[in-house]
N, C-alpha and C positions, 0 to 999 in steps of 0.2 A: 504494499499500499504506499509506504513511504517512497519507494522507488518510483512507482507510477506518478505520484505527485511531483516528485523531483523532475521527472521527464517532461511532464506537462508544462512546468514553469521554466524549464532550462533555456528556451529561446530568449526570454526576457532577462533571465539571470545572466546569460552569456553576453547580451548586449551591454548590460550594466557593467559587467566585469571588464569587457573590452574598453568601454569608454573610460572606466576608472583607470585601466592600465595606461591608456593613452594620456590621460590627464597627469597621472603620476610620472610618466616618462617625461612629459613637458616640464612639469614642475621640478623634477629632479635635475633636468638640464639647466633650468633657470638657476636653481640652487647651486649647481656646480660651476656655473660660469660667472656669476655676479658677486662683485665685492663693493665695499663702500670705503671712500677715503676718510680717514680720521685726522682732521687738522686740529691743531690746539692753539691757534692764535686768537684766543678769546679770554676775557677775564671773568666770564660768568658761566663757563662750561661745567657740566657735571663731572664728578671725579671719575677716573678711568674705570673703576669697578662697576659703576652705574652704566657707563658707556658700553662695556662688554655685555652687561645684562641686556641692554637695549638692542644690541646686535643679535643676541640670542633670541630675544623675544620676537624679533622680526625676521628671523631665519637668514640673516646676512652671514654667509659662511666664510667670507674673506674680508680682510681689512688691509688698507694701505696706511702705514704709519710713517710719517716723513722724517722722523728722527728717533733715536733710541731712547724714548721716554721710559725711565725705569718703572715708574708707577703703572704705566700701560702694559709693559712687558710682564710685570707681576700679576696684573689683573687678567691677562690672557692665559696664564698657566692653567692647563686643564680644561680650557674652554672649548677646544676642538675647532677654534676659528683659525683658518690659515692666514699667515701674515706675509705681506710685502713690507719689509723694513728698509728705511732709507738711510743712506750715508749722506748727511747734509753737505752742500757745496763748501761751506766753510771748513770742513774737516778733510777735504780732498788732499791738501798739501801734506798733512800729517800722515794720511793713509797711503801716500806715495812711497812711504818707507815700509818695507815688508814687516819689520818688527812691530811698528805701530799698527799695521793692519792685522797682524796675529793677535795683538792685544785686544783690538776692537772686537774681533770675532769671538775671542774668549769671553770678554766682558759682557757682550750684548747678545750672543748667540748660543754658544755652547754652555754657558752658565744657566740657560733657561731650557732645560731638557723637556719640560712639559708644554712648550710653546711650539706650534706647528708652523715653522718657517717655510715659506714657499719661494720667495725671492729676496735678494738684497739689491736694492736700487741705488747704485753708486752715482750720486749727483742727480740733479733735477734741472732739466732744461739748460744745460751748460752750453754756452755758445763760444765760438772761437775768439770773440772779443773779450771774454771774461778773463780776469787776471789769473784765475786758477784753472783755466782750460787745459793747460799743459800737464796738469797733474791727474786728469780724469782717467786716461788710459792706463797709466801705471797703478793708479788706485784700484781700478777694476781688476787688473791682473793680480794685484797683491791680495785683494779680498778673495778672489777665486782660488788662489793658492792656499790661503788660510782655510777656506771651506773645504778644499780638497784634502788638506793635511788632517783635518778633523774627521774625515771620512763621510762628509755630508754632500759631496758633489752630485750624487744622484737624487738627493732630496731637495736641495736648495740651489737655485740657478741665480747667477750674477749678471746683472744687466745695468743699463742706464735709461733714464726717461728723457725723450726729446719731445719737441712739439712740431706742429706742421709748418712753422716758420722756416724750417730748413729746406722746404720744397722750393725749387726754382720754377717748376712747371707742375701744375696740378690739374690742368684741363687740356684735352680730355684725359680721364684717368689713365688710359693706356699709354699716354705720353709722359706720365709722371716722372720727374727727375729732381735730384737734389741740386741745390745751388752749387755752382763751381767752387766757391769758397768753402761751403760746408763740406764738400767732398774731401777736401784736404784734411778735414778734421774727423769726418765720419768713417772714411774707408777703413782706417785701422781698427776702429771699434766694431764695424761690421764684420771684419775678418775675425776678430776675437770671438764675437758671438757665434759665428759659424763654427769656429774651432771648438768651443765649449758647449755647443748645441743649446744655447739659451735664446730666448725670444727678445726682440726689440720692444721696449716699453714706449708707448706713445701717449702724450697728453693731447687729446683731440677734442676740440670744442667748436662745433659748427656755429655756436652762438657768436663767437668773435668774427668769423667770416661773414656772417649775416649782418651784424651790427656795423661792420666796416663798409658794407656794400649793399645797403637796402635797396638800391635801385636795380642792382644786378642779380640779387639772390632773393627769391621769394620766401616769405615766412613759412609757408607750408612745406617747401622743399627742405628747410632747415629743421622743421618739427616732425618729420616723418608722416605728414598728413596729405602730401600731394597724391592725387588719384591717378594722374597721367604721367607718362614717361617725360622727364624734364631734360635728361641728357641721353643721347643715343651715341654710343661709342662703339662703332662696328656692330657686332652682334650683341653687345652688352647694353642693357637698358637700366637707367638709374632713376629711381623715384625719390631719392633723398641725398642730402649733402654728406651725411655720415659715410655711406658706402662709397661715394665718389672720392672722398679724401683718403679713406682706408686703401682703396685700390690704387690710387695715385701713389701712395707710399709703397705699396707692394711692387709697382712698376719701377719706382725709383730704386728699391732694394735690388730688384733683378738686374738693373743697369750697373749697380755698384758691386755686383758679385755676391749679393745676399739673398738670392732667390729662394734658398732653402729655409730662410728664417720665417718664424711666425711672429705676428704682431699681437701684443697684449695692450689693450687700451687701459692705460694706467690712470687716466682721468677723463671723464666726459660728464657734462652737466649743463644746467641752464639756470641763470640767476633769476630770482623772483622780484628784484627791485634794483634801482641804481643805474639803469641804462636803457637804451633803445630796445624795445621788445622784451624787456625784463619784467615780466609779470608773473604773479602767482599761478595763473592759469597756463601760461606758456611753459613755465618750469614743470608743472604737473604733467602737461601733455608730452613734453620732450622726454622726461625721465621715465614716464610710464612706457612710452613707445620704444625708448632705447632698450629697456629691460627685456621687452618682448622681441625686439628686432634682432638683437645680436645672437639669438639662438639659431638663426638661419644662415649666417655668413653673408658674403657680398657677392655681386654678380661675377666677379673675377674668381672668387673662391667660395662657391655656393655650397650649402649643406654642412659647413663646418662652423660650429658655434665659436664666437669670439669672446675670449675672456675679457671682461670689462669691469672697471671700477668706477662706480657713480661718484661724482664730485658734487657735494661732499656730505658728511654726516650732519654737521651743524653750521648755522650761521656763525661767523667769527668776527667779533666786533673790534679786534685790534688790527684788522687788515686795512690796507689802503690801495687804491682809492675806494670810494663808497661802494662801487659795483662789486668789489671782491668780498664784501661782507655778507652777501645774500644768496649763497649757493647751496645752503644746507637743505637736507630733507627734513630736518628737525630744527626747532627753536632750542635755545640753550636750556629751557626748562623741560626738555624731552618731549614736548608736544609736537606731533607731526604737523607740518605746514599744509599738507593736503593728503588725501587718502593714499596710502601706500599699497598700490595694487600688486606689488611684487611680494607681499606677504604670502607665504605658502600655507594654505588651509590644512586642517587635520584631515585624515582619511575619512573620519566619521562625517565631517561636514561635506566632503565631496560626495559620498554616497547619498547623503540626504538630498543634496542638490540634484542629483540625477534621478533618484526615485521620486 
């Protein structure tokens, strides 16, 4: 009797289970690929242990931390949150010495055996004109040597974060190339990343492209909301600026001998105040669409999720100019600024919504 009843209801049950499986697959993919940047340039931010709890409550499984904040590292212990830890630009000259790099890794990495380190980001948006630029490559090599000596080279990858300003050509994406001057600086870094099989980290903000050229770039193209193809590049069709910029970078990497590299988006977000197009609604639309969009790759590299870190966790009131203070998903009091559609529901909630 029980068997007959089960057979009669099995088509409905099968459909529910299939839908549940698809939803869980999509949710797991989102969980696996999305991180959030944790900046600390505010005098009213919650303590790190509460920040880690907020990450956990919202199922943010990865964090970017821009400097080795001891309290944050301690709070992360045992949390299961994967960490991208930064070596700040001001430390590059010191880390260009191997002994100092060894000490840095021991102090901030190997001492924290219960923290799940994923990347060490050596420097952030270093440009050739910076006084410390000459120290970036040796610092990267030294940190990688120290990580390898600790037996962590398969677990922790060493890289650096650039921005799209290094592109000399970005349109069309297939013709993407780095500035000639940037090539003299980047080529050796790209060669190192290829050698150690580490991704290139990229801070990518369509907002800046849009706000600098509102006559040439439509808002819907920047917000992932354009319905029609905006850029036709051979057989590749682009509906949004994010994909166009990522693929321009991939083309530039190919030209520079880095075609095997993956790109990790180490920052991307939209401000809610302080500038052209910086509204709460636009920030909600961009970040919600970003989280969903990166699961599917780009026209040049379709079907491969793009590991992405949303910028940023909190509004930070010590930043300048004013625009830089309003990129947070949360206010300093931990209240979300808009509904976070990237939260992962419980399995019970999913089943209920289907049935």
